[in-house]
C-alpha positions as CSV (number, residue, x, y, z in Angstrom):
1,M,71.3,27.9,101.1
2,S,74.7,26.9,99.9
3,R,77.1,25.1,102.1
4,P,80.3,26.9,103.1
5,V,83.3,25.7,101.1
6,E,85.9,23.8,103.2
7,R,89.4,25.2,102.8
8,K,92.5,23.4,103.7
9,P,94.6,25.8,105.7
10,F,98.0,24.2,105.0
11,R,99.7,22.1,102.3
12,R,100.7,18.5,102.9
13,D,104.2,19.5,103.9
14,G,102.8,21.9,106.6
15,R,103.6,25.2,104.8
16,P,100.8,27.8,104.4
17,P,99.3,28.1,101.0
18,Q,100.8,30.7,98.7
19,R,98.4,33.2,97.2
20,S,98.5,33.4,93.4
21,D,97.5,37.0,93.3
22,S,100.1,38.3,95.8
23,R,101.8,41.4,94.5
24,P,104.5,43.4,96.1
25,Q,102.9,45.8,98.5
26,F,103.1,49.5,97.6
27,R,104.6,51.5,100.3
28,R,104.0,55.2,100.4
29,P,107.0,57.3,101.0
30,P,107.0,59.1,104.4
31,V,105.4,62.5,104.4
32,K,107.6,65.4,105.2
33,W,105.3,68.0,106.9
34,G,105.5,71.8,106.8
35,L,103.3,74.7,108.0
36,C,101.5,77.0,105.7
37,H,100.5,80.3,107.2
38,I,97.9,82.1,105.1
39,Y,97.1,85.7,106.0
40,S,94.1,86.9,104.1
41,S,92.7,90.4,104.4
42,Y,90.5,92.4,102.1
43,N,93.7,94.1,100.6
44,N,96.1,91.2,100.1
45,T,96.8,87.5,100.6
46,I,100.2,86.4,102.0
47,I,101.2,82.8,101.9
48,H,104.2,81.7,104.0
49,I,105.4,78.1,104.2
50,T,107.7,77.1,107.1
51,D,109.0,73.9,108.6
52,V,106.9,72.2,111.3
53,T,108.5,74.2,114.1
54,G,107.7,77.5,112.3
55,N,111.3,78.7,112.7
56,E,112.7,78.1,109.2
57,S,111.1,79.9,106.3
58,I,110.8,77.7,103.1
59,A,108.7,79.9,100.8
60,R,106.9,83.2,101.0
61,T,104.7,84.8,98.3
62,S,101.8,87.2,98.2
63,G,99.0,88.3,95.9
64,G,100.7,91.6,95.3
65,Q,103.8,89.8,93.8
66,V,101.8,88.1,91.1
67,V,99.5,90.8,89.8
68,K,100.1,94.3,88.5
69,A,97.0,96.2,89.6
70,D,96.6,97.0,93.3
71,R,92.9,96.2,93.3
72,L,93.6,92.6,92.3
73,E,96.0,91.8,95.2
74,S,93.3,90.2,97.3
75,S,91.5,88.4,94.5
76,P,91.1,84.6,94.6
77,T,93.0,84.4,91.3
78,A,96.1,86.2,92.7
79,A,95.9,83.9,95.8
80,M,95.8,80.8,93.6
81,V,98.9,81.9,91.6
82,A,100.8,82.8,94.7
83,A,99.9,79.5,96.4
84,K,101.1,77.6,93.3
85,K,104.3,79.5,93.4
86,A,104.9,78.8,97.1
87,A,103.9,75.1,96.6
88,E,106.4,74.6,93.8
89,I,109.2,76.0,96.0
90,A,108.2,73.8,98.9
91,K,108.0,70.7,96.8
92,D,111.5,71.4,95.4
93,K,112.8,71.5,99.0
94,G,111.2,68.2,99.9
95,I,107.9,69.2,101.6
96,S,105.1,66.7,100.7
97,G,102.4,67.6,103.2
98,I,101.3,70.8,105.0
99,H,99.2,71.9,107.9
100,V,97.3,75.1,107.1
101,R,96.9,78.0,109.5
102,I,94.5,80.7,108.1
103,R,94.5,84.1,109.7
104,A,92.3,87.2,109.2
105,P,93.3,90.7,110.4
106,G,91.3,90.3,113.6
107,G,92.3,92.2,116.7
108,H,90.1,94.8,118.5
109,N,89.2,96.7,115.3
110,G,89.7,94.4,112.3
111,P,87.4,91.9,110.6
112,T,87.5,88.4,112.1
113,N,86.6,86.7,108.8
114,P,89.3,86.0,106.2
115,G,89.4,87.7,102.8
116,P,88.4,86.2,99.5
117,G,91.8,84.7,98.8
118,A,92.0,82.2,101.7
119,Q,89.8,79.5,100.3
120,A,91.3,79.8,96.8
121,A,94.8,79.4,98.3
122,V,94.0,76.2,100.2
123,R,92.4,74.8,97.0
124,A,95.4,75.6,94.9
125,L,97.8,74.0,97.5
126,S,95.9,70.7,97.4
127,R,95.7,70.7,93.6
128,M,99.5,71.1,93.5
129,G,99.8,67.6,95.1
130,L,100.6,68.6,98.7
131,R,98.8,66.5,101.3
132,I,96.8,68.8,103.6
133,G,96.7,67.7,107.3
134,V,95.0,70.1,109.7
135,I,93.3,73.4,108.7
136,E,92.9,75.8,111.6
137,D,91.9,79.4,112.1
138,V,94.4,81.4,114.1
139,T,92.7,84.8,113.8
140,P,93.4,86.9,116.9
141,I,90.2,87.4,118.9
142,P,90.1,90.1,121.6
143,H,88.9,89.1,125.1
144,D,87.3,92.5,125.8
145,G,90.4,94.5,125.5
146,C,89.7,97.9,124.0
147,R,86.4,99.8,124.0
148,K,84.6,99.8,120.6
149,K,84.4,103.1,118.8
150,G,81.0,104.8,118.6
151,G,80.4,105.7,122.3
152,R,78.0,104.2,124.8
153,R,74.9,104.3,122.6
154,G,76.7,103.1,119.4
155,R,76.8,104.8,116.0
156,R,73.5,106.4,115.1
157,V,72.8,106.3,111.4
């Protein structure tokens, strides 16, 4: 076994030793956070970026704004283009990080899982250089509000 090397903690004049490889420390600029609300259904994907309070709107785009055919509004490609557009606007206004809130139609009759564009939109936002903080699902879930259609014995096929 090798012996531990003895190091002298201080110079003769009492000052601590200066490191030869010391470089100026890189400081990250502070992150300015925003909120990104993604509403993703089977018909469209809407991306809305606001400030942290949710009061002031910064950018708002949808899949229907970036494609011509109605059937492509909810596609992942349209969601990615819309997210890129919204991210560019947000970055121009000084937003450098976002918290994401994903919402599906939900409610007492709607599907509770988001459409095909939600995941693509989040991926596009992170690729645009925005730091992503928290991703949460804010789909409205009923707590036994309305009676389901189909009657007592359900829909008979």
